[in-house]
N, C-alpha and C positions, 0 to 999 in steps of 0.2 A: 296440387303440390308440384313444384318445379324440379325437374331432373337435371338442371344445369349445375355444373360444378361451381363451387364457391371459391373465391380467391381470398387470401388473407387481407387484401385491400378492401374487400367489400365492407368490412366492419371497421376499417381504419378511420382515424379522425380525418376531417376534411383537409387539414394542413399537410398530412402525410400523402394523401392522394394527389394534392397539388404538387408537392415536392417530387413525387414519382413522375408526374406528367412533365414537369420542367426538366428533370434529369433526362428523360427520354427525348424531349425536344432538343436539348443541347447535344446529346450524344448522336442522335440520328442526323443532325445537321453538322456534325463534326466541328463544333465550336471549340476553339482553343480554351482550355481551362482558365488561363490567366485573363483572357478577354471576358469569359463568362463571369468570373468573380468581380471584375471591374463593373460590368453591367449590373450584376446583382446588387452591388453596393449603391449604384445610382438608383435602382428601383427601391431598395430599402430606404434610402434617404427620402425619396419622393413619398413613399407610403407613410413614413413617420411624420413628415410634414403635413400630410393630409389628416392624419390622426390628431395631431396636436392643434391644427387649425380649426377642428370641429369641436374642440372642448371649450 
């Protein structure tokens, strides 16, 4: 049995874990929120294009 404390993230869905990692990355690098949102939109469009092109 492990005595390590558990985090609420341990049982979180993968997308929540990724979101937390991305927020941490943006905050620790002091990325301007407006720039981050623009970049996220670019990434979202790219990922959607990849999803639709594989169908």
